[in-house]
Residue, then its C-alpha position, 0 to 999 in steps of 0.5 A: m895360567s892367566d890369559t891376560p897378556g903382559f905389559s907391552r913395550a909402550t907400557h914399560l916405557s911409560i912406567v920407566w918415564g914416570v919413575a924417572l921423572a919423579a926421581l929427577t924431580l925429587l932429587e932436584w927439589r932436595s938439591l935446591d933445599r941444600d943450596p937454593l942459590g947455587h944450583q941451576i934448575m933443570t926441570p921447567f916445572i920448578e920455579r925459583k923466585v929470589t928477593i934481595g933486601l938489606a938487613g941490619d942483623a944479617p949474619i956477618d963473615p968472620l973476615e967482615e967482623k974485623r973490618e967492622q971493628a975498624g969502621p962503621a957497620e954497613p947493613g948486610l944483604q938478606y936473600e929470600v928464596e921462594f920455590d913454586f911447583n907448577g902442577p899442570l906443567f908437571l902433568a903435561c910433562f908426565f902424561g905427554p910422553v906417556l900418550v906418545f909412547q901409547g900412541l906409537g905402541l897402538l900404531a905398531s900393533l895395528r901395523r902388525a895386525r895388518d901384515 
C-alpha cells in the first residue's frame, strides 16, 4: 500500500469545478455555432460582435419572393457575427474558485491540527 494520502475535499471540488466550467464553455460555444444570434451568452469570457449591413444578394424568404415579383427589389440585411474568447478572464474564472477551495481546505486542515 502507498503512504500517500488521497485527494482532499478541496482537490475534489477543484477538479469538479474545472470539468464543469470546461463542459459549460464547450456546450455554450457549440450552441452559439448553431444559433449565433438567438442564443444568449451566459459565460463572461465569450464575447459576440454583430455587424449588420445591406446586401443586394441576400437570401430571400419565399414569402418575400412573391412580393418582389410585384415591385422593385430591396436590398436585404446581412448579419456578420464574430465570437471572441477572452482567455485571461477564463483563466481567472477557472483558477479563482480553485484558489478559494484550496485556501479553505488549508484553513480547515490547520484548524483540525490545532484542535
